[in-house]
C-alpha positions in Angstrom: 0.0 0.0 0.0 3.0 2.3 0.0 3.8 4.7 -2.8 6.5 3.9 -5.3 8.0 7.4 -5.0 8.9 9.5 -1.9 6.3 12.1 -1.2 7.6 15.3 0.5 5.7 16.3 3.7 4.5 19.7 4.6 2.4 20.5 1.5 -1.3 19.9 1.0 -2.0 16.6 -0.6 -5.1 15.1 -2.2 -5.2 11.3 -1.6 -7.4 9.0 -3.5 -7.9 5.2 -3.4 -10.5 2.9 -5.0 -12.1 -0.2 -3.8 -11.0 -3.5 -5.4 -12.8 -3.8 -8.8 -14.6 -0.5 -7.8 -17.0 -2.6 -5.7 -19.6 -0.2 -4.0 -18.7 -1.3 -0.5 -19.5 2.1 1.0 -23.1 2.1 -0.2 -23.7 0.4 3.1 -24.1 3.3 5.6 -22.5 1.3 8.4 -19.4 0.8 6.3 -19.3 4.4 5.2 -19.6 5.6 8.8 -16.8 3.2 9.9 -14.6 4.5 7.1 -14.9 8.0 8.6 -14.5 6.8 12.2 -11.4 4.8 11.2 -10.0 8.0 9.5 -10.3 9.9 12.7 -8.8 7.1 14.8 -5.8 7.0 12.4 -5.6 10.8 12.7 -5.4 10.5 16.5 -2.7 7.8 16.3 -0.6 9.4 13.5 -1.5 13.1 13.8 -2.0 15.0 10.5 -4.2 17.9 9.3 -7.4 16.9 7.6 -9.0 19.7 5.6 -11.7 17.8 3.6 -12.8 14.3 2.8 -15.5 12.3 1.0 -16.3 8.6 1.2 -17.9 7.6 -2.1 -19.5 4.2 -2.7 -16.3 2.8 -4.3 -13.5 5.3 -3.5 -12.4 8.1 -1.2 -10.7 11.5 -1.5 -8.8 13.1 1.4 -7.3 16.6 1.5 -4.6 16.7 4.1 -1.1 17.7 5.3 1.3 15.3 6.9 3.9 16.7 9.4 7.5 16.0 8.9 7.5 13.4 11.7 5.2 11.1 9.7 4.7 9.8 6.2 1.6 9.6 4.0 2.4 5.9 3.3 2.3 5.1 7.0 -1.0 6.9 7.4 -2.7 5.3 4.4 -1.4 1.9 5.3 -2.8 2.2 8.8 -6.1 3.5 7.4 -6.6 0.9 4.6 -5.5 -2.1 6.7 -7.4 -0.8 9.8 -10.6 -0.3 7.9 -10.3 -3.7 6.3 -10.0 -5.3 9.7 -12.7 -3.1 11.3 -15.5 -4.0 8.8 -14.3 -7.6 8.3 -14.4 -7.6 4.5 -11.2 -9.1 3.1 -9.5 -7.4 0.2 -11.4 -4.1 0.1 -8.8 -2.0 -1.7 -6.9 -1.8 -4.9 -3.2 -1.8 -4.2 -1.5 1.5 -3.5 -3.1 4.9 -3.6 -2.8 8.1 -5.6 -1.4 11.2 -4.0 -1.2 14.7 -5.6 0.4 17.8 -4.3 -2.3 20.5 -4.4 -1.7 23.8 -6.1 -5.1 25.2 -5.2 -6.5 23.9 -1.9 -9.8 25.7 -2.2 -10.5 24.2 -5.7 -9.4 20.8 -4.4 -11.8 21.1 -1.5 -14.6 22.0 -3.8 -13.7 19.1 -6.1 -13.9 16.7 -3.1 -17.1 18.1 -1.8 -18.8 18.2 -5.2 -18.1 14.5 -5.9 -21.5 13.3 -4.6 -23.2 16.0 -6.6 -21.3 15.2 -9.8 -22.4 11.6 -9.6 -26.0 12.5 -9.0 -26.2 11.2 -5.4 -27.3 14.5 -4.0 -28.1 18.0 -5.2 -26.2 19.8 -2.5 -22.9 18.6 -1.0 -24.2 19.4 2.5 -26.8 16.6 2.1 -24.2 13.9 1.7 -23.4 12.5 5.2 -20.2 10.8 4.3 -18.3 14.1 3.5 -16.8 16.9 5.5 -19.2 19.2 3.5 -22.1 17.8 5.6 -20.9 19.6 8.7 -21.3 16.4 10.7 -17.6 15.9 11.1 -14.9 18.2 12.5 -12.0 18.9 10.2 -9.1 21.3 10.4 -9.4 24.8 8.9 -7.7 25.3 5.5 -4.6 27.6 5.7 -5.2 31.0 4.1 -3.8 31.5 0.6 -3.5 34.8 -1.3 -6.3 35.2 -3.9 -3.8 35.7 -6.7 -2.3 32.3 -6.1 -5.7 30.6 -6.5 -6.9 32.2 -9.7 -7.5 30.2 -12.9 -7.8 26.8 -11.3 -10.9 24.7 -11.8 -10.8 21.0 -12.8 -8.8 18.2 -11.2 -5.8 18.7 -13.5 -5.6 22.4 -12.5 -5.7 21.8 -8.8 -3.1 19.0 -8.4 0.3 18.0 -9.7 2.1 14.7 -9.3 4.8 14.9 -6.7 
């Protein structure tokens, strides 16, 4: 589950992983809730800043920053293996995960929160319970960025860059 390349800590990252064969495991509300609760348990054990997240039926997106004392690989390994154990479903995940360094954190957050809207699951991101947009889950505030640094970014390719 680790990355093939070293990811520098300190920057804001968007992390994505899919379920094995894109199985809609998190259609089950109990599994979706456990996915979020597991995320917060990992955050307590391996502290990091979590700015936004969404648990979709067959994948997740996290917007986060990892302190220098930790690694994204350690966090994701703990999350994916811990959730697999917690819900008792073997082989939930595709191997590895995708991580991108974020150029525009506000656009990245919007992309994450709009995922359930884009797939037709809800009309308003606040109505999707398995997302930080719902207001049901406490996340860290996004650091402030000058407006000029955020102009001109819109789709996923504009908001992230491979490390």
